[in-house]
N, C-alpha and C positions, 0 to 999 in steps of 0.2 A: 462533589459527592463521590465518595470512594466506592460505595455500593449503591447501585440504582436498579430497581425492579422495572424493567422495560415492559414486561407483560407478566402474566401469572406464571409463565414457564420460561422466562428469559431474564437472567440477572446479569447486569454489566458490573464487572469488578475491575477497578482501576489498578494498573500495574505498579503505581507509585514511582514512576521513573520519568518525571517531567523534564523537558529540555527543549532547545530550539528546534530539534528535528522530530521530537515525539509529542509536541504540544503539552497537554496536561498529563501525558503518560500513555502507555499502551492500554487499550481497552481489551479485556478478556471477557468471555461470555460463558455463563453456565446455562445449559439448556436442559429442560425437562423438569418434572415435579416429583419423580419417584426416588427410590433408593439408589438407582443407578443413573448418573447424570453424564452429560457430555460437556467437556471444557474445550472452548475454542481459543487457541493461543495461550501462552503461559507467562507472559512478561519476560523480563531479562534475568530473573533469578538472583538479583543483587539486593533484594529488599525483603528481609524475613517477615516484616509486618504484612506483606501481601498474603502470606500463608494464613495469617489470622483472619484476613478479610475473606479468603476462600472458605475457611472453616465456618465463619459466621454465615456466609451466604448459603452454604450447603446445609447447615443445621446438623443436629446430632445423628440423624438417621439416614443420611445420604452420603454417597461416595462417588468419585469420578471413575467411570468405567471405560470411557473413550476420550482421547485427546485428539482434536483436529487442528492441524497447523495450516494457516493460510499461506505461509511462505517461510523461507529459511532465515530471514533477518533475525539477529540475536535478540532484539527486544520483543520478538514473538516466540522464540524457541528456547532462549537461555534458561528459562525457568524449569524446563524439563528435568534438569540435573538436580534441582533442589526441592522439588515437590515432596512434601512429607508422605511417607507410605500410609500414614493414618488417614490421608485424604483420598486414597486410591483403593479400588477393589483389587483383589489379588490377581484377577484375570484382565486387568485393564490393558487396552491396546492404544498404540499411537499411530496416527495416520497422517501422511504427508505426501504430496505429489513428488515423485522421483523425476529427476531430469539429469541428462548426461553432463551438463555443465555445472551442476551443483553437487557438492559432496553428499553422499548418502547418509541419512540419519540412521544410525545403528538401531535395529529392532523395529523400525517403523514400517508400516504397510503402505503401499502405493495407493494414491487416490486416483480413481478413474473418472473421466468426464461422465457426468450423469449418475454417479454412484450415490445411493441413498443412505442416509444416516437417520435413524428413527428415534424419536422420543414419544412420550405418551400421546401427544396431541398434534405432532407435526412430523412431516417428512422433509428433511433437509437434503437437497440435491446439490452435489458438487458441480460447480461451473468453472471450467478452466479459464483463467483470465490473465494470461502472461502479459508482460510489459513492464510493470513495476519490477518484477523479477521473472525469470523464465519459468519458475515453478509455482507461480501464484495461483491460488484457488479461492473462489468465493463460494458461499453456501446459500441456497435459495429455498425458501418455503413458499412454493407456488400457490398453495391454497390461500394463504394470507398475504402473499406478495411482500414478504420480508426478506431482505438480502443482507447477509453478513459480507461486507465488502473487503475486509482486510485493509491493505494499503492501496488498493486500486483507486478508491475514492475516500477522502477523509471527510470528517464532519464539518471542517472549516479549512480554508486555505487550499493549497495544491500539494501534490505529492511528488516524490522523486520518481523519475522514469528511467528504466534501464535500457529499453529498446522501444523507440517511438512507434514504429509501424504496428507491431502486435498490440501495443498499449491502446492505440486508437481503435483497433478492431475489438479489443476487449470492452472498451467503453461502449461501443455500438451494440455489442452483445448484451450488455447489461441494460441499455436503453430498451432493447427489444423485449426484455423480460417484463418491462413495465412495473417495477417495484413501487410499493407505496411507502415502505419504511426502509431506511438504510441503517445498518449497524456497523459503523466504521471502525477501523483499527486504531484511529486517533480522532479526537474531537467529539463533539456532541452527537447523539443519535439524531438522525434526520427523519422527522415525522410528517413533514409537509413538503409538497412539490419535489418528491424524490427524483422523478425522471428529469425534471428541469435542472435539479442540482447536478446530475450527471451530464446533461447536455451542456451545462456551463463549463465543464471540464473540456469538452470538445471545442467549444468556442474559445476558451482560454488558449489552447494550443494553437489554434488558427491565428489568434491575435498575436501570440509570441512570434510565429513565423512571419507575419506581416511586419512586426517591429524590427526583426533581425534583417529583413530585406531592406527596410528603410535605412537602417544603420549602414549597411554595405553599399547602398546607393550614394551615401554621403562621402565625398572625397576630401572633406576638410578635417580629417583626423590628424593626429599629432605630426606625422611626417608628410602629410599631404599626398600620400601615395594611393589612397583608396583601398589599401590592404589593411585588414584588421585582425588582431589576435582574438582568441576566445575571451580572454580576460577583458580586453578593451570593449568588446561587444557587450559582455555581461554588465560592465560598469554603466553602460548607457541604458540598457534594457531594464536593469534592476538598480536604479539610482539610490534607493533607500536601504539597500542591503549592506550592512557594515560588519556583521558577525562573520568571521572567516569561515566557519563551518557552513553557514547558510550560503555564503558566496560560492563555496566550492560546489554545493548542490545546485545552485543556480547556473554555474558555469557548465556543469554536466548536462543540464537541460538544454542550454544554448548549443552545446556540442552536438547533441542528438538532432536538433533541428538543422544544424549546419550540414551534417552528413546526409540527412534526408533531402535537403535542398540540392546538395551536390548530386545525389542519385537522380534527382528530378532534372538535372542539367541546367539549373538556374544560377549556380555559383561555382567557383573553382577555388583551389587552395594551392599553396606553395610553401616550401620550407624556407624560413628566413635565415640570414647569416648566423643569427644567434641560436638557431635550432628550433625556434617556435614555429608552429604552423600558422600561416596567415591566410585570410579568406578575402575574396573579392567577388563582386557581382559580375556576371557575364553580360556584356553589353549586347543589346538586341541588334 
């Protein structure tokens, strides 16, 4: 369903960019009921039919007056450059969390933790949730316990992580909010057991860490040395992943766990003769 009315004042509009990393495509959300609406994320800007969906969802008497961006990834911000002026108010503003490691988005206003964005019936509070990206932000309607999660948490499957330690803290922050409904950046809306859904992300990361340690404890790898490359570990931990793009994402997740385990003093690494970093468990 390309347009879904989640509530009387929340409309999900699909970005029409399906793929292995985006699932059915990027979810964008129109918030509010009046002449001036909020748009959360913009799709990738590569699909003109998306503009028609936005126009249909807005109706003839409404325009977008504020654009909120959950994070810098192109499938969430690329549409900024192609949004038709006919869908925007003349004084529309763009809001995105600024971060020193992320190129500034020209003309955008910084999002502060706790900043409020109001519609007719809701107050959406910005919740800084780094980890997927350093600039990631979620938006929480505390009165109704509805959370726009961006890519911190998806409607199905797991997400790419850029930095594991802050990501885990962000998951816990979201759990502490006790949301009832999750509006994710990809996948279906989560309307039941929302807190459990987020808790499963925490459990999943702990499970991956356990699996990686089990691989490193096995000395029966190809050369019998007990030293493993990231790619070798990934192939064991993700045996069903064959798509090269998904495999690269899985390898990145493995690498994040490896560096965390190294910081914890549980594993070590060395440069092999071929230049690849190899990893091994530290014997007790």
